[in-house]
C-alpha positions as CSV (number, residue, x, y, z in Angstrom):
1,X,139.0,-19.8,87.0
2,X,136.9,-16.7,86.9
3,X,133.6,-17.0,88.6
4,X,130.7,-15.4,86.3
5,X,127.3,-14.6,87.9
6,X,124.1,-14.0,85.2
7,X,120.9,-11.9,86.7
8,X,118.3,-11.8,83.8
9,X,114.2,-12.3,84.9
10,X,113.9,-13.9,81.5
11,X,114.8,-17.6,81.8
12,X,115.5,-18.4,78.7
13,X,118.3,-15.7,78.2
14,X,119.5,-17.6,81.3
15,X,119.8,-20.5,80.7
16,X,121.2,-19.6,77.0
17,X,124.3,-17.8,78.5
18,X,125.0,-20.4,80.7
19,X,125.1,-23.4,78.5
20,X,125.7,-21.9,75.1
21,X,129.0,-20.0,75.9
22,X,131.8,-21.8,75.9
23,X,133.3,-20.4,79.4
24,X,136.5,-22.5,79.7
25,X,137.8,-21.1,76.9
26,X,138.1,-17.9,78.8
27,X,139.1,-19.7,82.0
28,X,135.6,-18.8,83.4
29,X,132.8,-20.6,85.1
30,X,129.1,-20.0,86.0
31,X,128.7,-20.5,89.8
32,X,124.9,-19.0,89.9
33,X,122.2,-17.1,88.4
34,X,119.1,-15.0,89.7
35,X,115.7,-14.2,88.5
36,X,115.9,-10.3,89.9
37,X,117.6,-7.9,91.6
38,X,117.7,-8.5,95.2
39,X,118.1,-12.0,94.5
40,X,120.7,-11.2,92.3
41,X,122.7,-9.4,95.1
42,X,122.3,-12.0,97.5
43,X,124.0,-14.3,95.1
44,X,126.5,-12.0,94.7
45,X,127.5,-11.5,98.4
46,X,127.5,-15.5,98.5
47,X,129.4,-16.3,95.8
48,X,131.4,-12.9,95.2
49,X,131.6,-13.3,91.3
50,X,134.5,-12.0,89.2
51,X,132.3,-11.2,86.4
52,X,128.4,-10.0,86.9
53,X,125.8,-10.6,83.2
54,X,122.8,-8.5,84.4
55,X,119.7,-6.7,83.3
56,X,118.7,-3.5,84.7
57,X,115.3,-3.4,84.0
58,X,113.9,-6.1,86.4
59,X,111.9,-6.9,89.4
60,X,113.0,-5.6,92.8
61,X,116.0,-3.5,91.5
62,X,117.0,0.0,90.4
63,X,119.8,-0.7,87.7
64,X,121.6,2.7,88.6
65,X,122.1,2.2,92.1
66,X,122.8,-1.5,91.8
67,X,125.6,-1.2,89.4
68,X,127.0,1.7,91.6
69,X,127.1,-0.4,94.8
70,X,128.6,-3.0,93.0
71,X,131.5,-0.9,91.4
72,X,131.8,1.0,95.0
73,X,131.7,-2.4,96.9
74,X,133.7,-4.5,94.5
75,X,135.7,-2.5,92.7
76,X,137.5,-5.0,90.3
77,X,134.0,-6.8,89.6
78,X,133.5,-6.6,85.6
79,X,129.8,-5.4,84.8
80,X,128.6,-6.6,81.5
81,X,125.0,-5.1,80.9
82,X,122.5,-7.0,78.6
83,X,119.2,-5.1,78.0
84,X,116.4,-4.1,76.3
85,X,116.5,-0.9,77.4
86,X,117.8,2.0,75.1
87,X,117.8,5.3,76.6
88,X,121.3,6.8,75.6
89,X,121.7,9.2,78.8
90,X,121.1,6.0,81.2
91,X,123.9,3.6,79.2
92,X,126.2,6.6,79.4
93,X,125.7,6.9,83.0
94,X,125.8,3.3,83.6
95,X,129.7,3.6,81.7
96,X,130.7,6.3,84.0
97,X,129.7,4.2,86.8
98,X,132.1,1.5,85.8
99,X,130.2,-0.7,83.6
100,X,132.7,-2.3,81.2
101,X,129.9,-3.6,78.5
102,X,126.8,-2.3,77.7
103,X,124.9,-4.6,75.2
104,X,121.4,-4.2,73.8
105,X,118.9,-7.3,73.4
106,X,119.0,-9.1,71.2
107,X,122.3,-9.4,71.1
108,X,124.8,-11.5,68.6
109,X,126.9,-14.3,70.2
110,X,130.1,-12.4,68.6
111,X,129.2,-9.4,70.5
112,X,129.0,-11.1,74.0
113,X,132.0,-13.8,73.5
114,X,134.0,-9.9,72.5
115,X,132.5,-8.4,75.8
116,X,133.7,-11.7,77.5
117,X,137.2,-11.7,76.1
118,X,137.6,-7.7,77.2
119,X,136.5,-8.6,80.9
120,X,138.9,-11.3,81.2
121,X,141.8,-9.8,79.7
122,X,141.0,-6.9,82.3
123,X,141.0,-9.3,85.3
124,X,144.1,-10.9,84.0
125,X,145.4,-7.3,84.2
126,X,144.3,-6.9,87.5
127,X,145.7,-9.8,88.8
128,X,148.9,-9.3,87.1
129,X,150.1,-6.1,88.0
130,X,153.0,-4.2,86.7
131,X,156.0,-3.6,89.5
132,X,157.0,-0.1,89.5
133,X,160.1,-0.2,91.6
134,X,160.5,4.0,91.4
135,X,160.0,5.4,94.3
136,X,157.0,7.7,95.0
137,X,155.6,10.1,97.5
138,X,152.2,9.4,98.6
139,X,149.8,12.7,98.1
140,X,148.4,14.3,101.0
141,X,149.0,11.5,103.3
142,X,147.2,9.3,101.2
143,X,148.6,5.6,100.7
144,X,148.9,5.0,96.6
145,X,146.7,1.7,97.2
146,X,144.1,4.0,98.8
147,X,144.5,7.1,96.4
148,X,143.7,4.6,93.3
149,X,141.0,3.1,94.7
150,X,139.6,6.4,95.3
151,X,139.9,7.7,91.5
152,X,138.5,4.7,90.2
153,X,135.8,4.4,92.0
154,X,134.9,8.6,93.0
155,X,131.7,8.4,90.4
156,X,130.3,5.1,92.1
157,X,130.9,6.6,95.6
158,X,129.5,10.0,94.7
159,X,126.4,8.4,93.0
160,X,126.1,6.1,96.6
161,X,126.1,8.8,98.8
162,X,124.0,11.2,96.9
163,X,121.1,8.8,96.5
164,X,121.6,8.0,100.4
165,X,121.3,11.3,102.0
166,X,118.2,11.9,99.6
167,X,116.2,8.6,100.8
168,X,117.8,10.1,104.6
169,X,115.9,13.4,104.0
170,X,112.8,11.6,102.1
171,X,112.5,9.4,104.9
172,X,113.8,10.7,108.2
173,X,110.2,10.5,109.8
174,X,110.2,6.8,109.9
175,X,112.4,4.6,112.2
176,X,115.4,4.5,109.7
177,X,118.2,2.2,110.1
178,X,121.5,2.4,108.9
179,X,120.7,-1.6,107.0
180,X,117.4,0.1,105.7
181,X,119.4,2.8,103.4
182,X,122.0,0.3,102.6
183,X,119.3,-2.2,101.1
184,X,118.0,1.0,98.9
185,X,121.7,1.9,97.2
186,X,122.6,-1.9,97.1
187,X,126.1,-2.0,99.3
188,X,126.4,-3.4,103.0
189,X,125.7,-0.9,105.7
190,X,129.3,-1.4,106.7
191,X,130.2,-0.1,103.4
192,X,128.0,2.3,103.6
193,X,128.9,3.7,106.7
194,X,132.5,4.6,105.5
195,X,131.3,6.5,102.2
196,X,128.9,8.5,104.4
197,X,131.9,9.3,106.8
198,X,134.4,10.1,104.2
199,X,132.3,11.9,102.1
200,X,130.3,14.3,104.6
201,X,132.7,14.1,107.7
202,X,129.4,12.7,109.4
203,X,128.2,9.2,110.9
204,X,124.4,8.1,109.9
205,X,123.0,9.2,113.1
206,X,124.4,12.5,112.7
207,X,123.0,12.6,109.5
208,X,119.6,11.5,110.4
209,X,119.4,13.8,113.3
210,X,120.2,16.7,110.8
211,X,117.8,15.8,108.6
212,X,115.1,15.4,111.3
213,X,116.1,18.6,113.0
214,X,115.9,20.8,109.7
215,X,112.3,19.3,109.4
216,X,111.7,20.2,113.0
217,X,112.8,24.0,112.9
218,X,109.9,24.3,109.8
219,X,107.6,22.9,111.8
220,X,108.2,25.0,114.7
221,X,107.6,27.8,112.8
222,X,103.4,27.0,112.9
223,X,102.5,28.0,116.3
224,X,99.6,25.5,116.5
225,X,102.0,22.3,116.8
226,X,102.9,21.6,120.2
227,X,106.9,20.9,120.6
228,X,105.7,17.1,121.5
229,X,104.0,17.1,118.3
230,X,106.8,18.3,116.4
231,X,109.1,15.7,118.0
232,X,107.0,13.0,116.9
233,X,106.2,14.3,113.4
234,X,110.3,14.1,112.8
235,X,110.6,11.0,114.0
236,X,111.4,11.2,117.8
237,X,109.1,8.7,120.2
238,X,110.9,10.6,123.4
239,X,110.5,14.2,123.9
240,X,113.3,14.1,126.1
241,X,115.7,12.7,123.8
242,X,114.5,15.4,120.9
243,X,114.8,18.0,123.2
244,X,118.5,16.6,123.7
245,X,119.3,16.2,120.4
246,X,117.5,19.7,119.2
247,X,119.6,21.8,121.8
248,X,123.2,19.7,121.0
249,X,122.7,20.5,117.5
250,X,121.1,24.2,117.3
251,X,122.6,25.3,120.5
252,X,119.4,26.5,122.1
253,X,116.2,24.5,123.2
254,X,113.1,24.0,120.7
255,X,111.0,26.5,122.7
256,X,113.8,29.4,122.3
257,X,114.5,28.4,118.8
258,X,110.5,29.0,118.4
259,X,110.5,32.2,120.4
260,X,113.1,33.6,118.3
261,X,112.0,32.5,114.7
């Protein structure tokens, strides 16, 4: 029995989809509904549905980031977008990120049924893999299963990493935690940590400190700012900590950097 989650801020649509569709015909069951993106993500993490039908223009969510997060963290999850948002470029990007169907409101019942039929058939194929008995050598030391996952989710993973890096750069002066960034890109902090390390070769702490160092080097060019002022402006509450990080990353003290630049 495939589990279905419905996320939409229009109660009539949620109720209509839940009660009107003959879910048992596709071996499906609606296991939960939500009225906004934040509530929807909590529902998905709790129920782990096989199929998600969701709008992309709702309170407390960024549609594309949510799509990328779901496809990256739950690669087999089937996403059906049901929205009144008619921007073609948005739809194209959503499909590139892994959306199975992109339907515009108001959708006819046969369109919805075709979408559910398509995604359940895809789930059937995923759960019944074809056995390949031919020997194969993994490429570049990557196991076949890992390689397939990398290929399938590369677009979503890159989208997540780019958005996470941008958010870190723009908010590096704040008391930023990995969980804060993960919330912005709709994945768990464990999954984000793995993606950042895989795509950049760095930990979250290294990336955050790097963004702070880039900003501090700009500020150090202003002679009216004391080094302790710069440290505080880029997010360090402790001058000694700032000094240690600066010397480790730049190979010289902040004072030496100011004198030579």
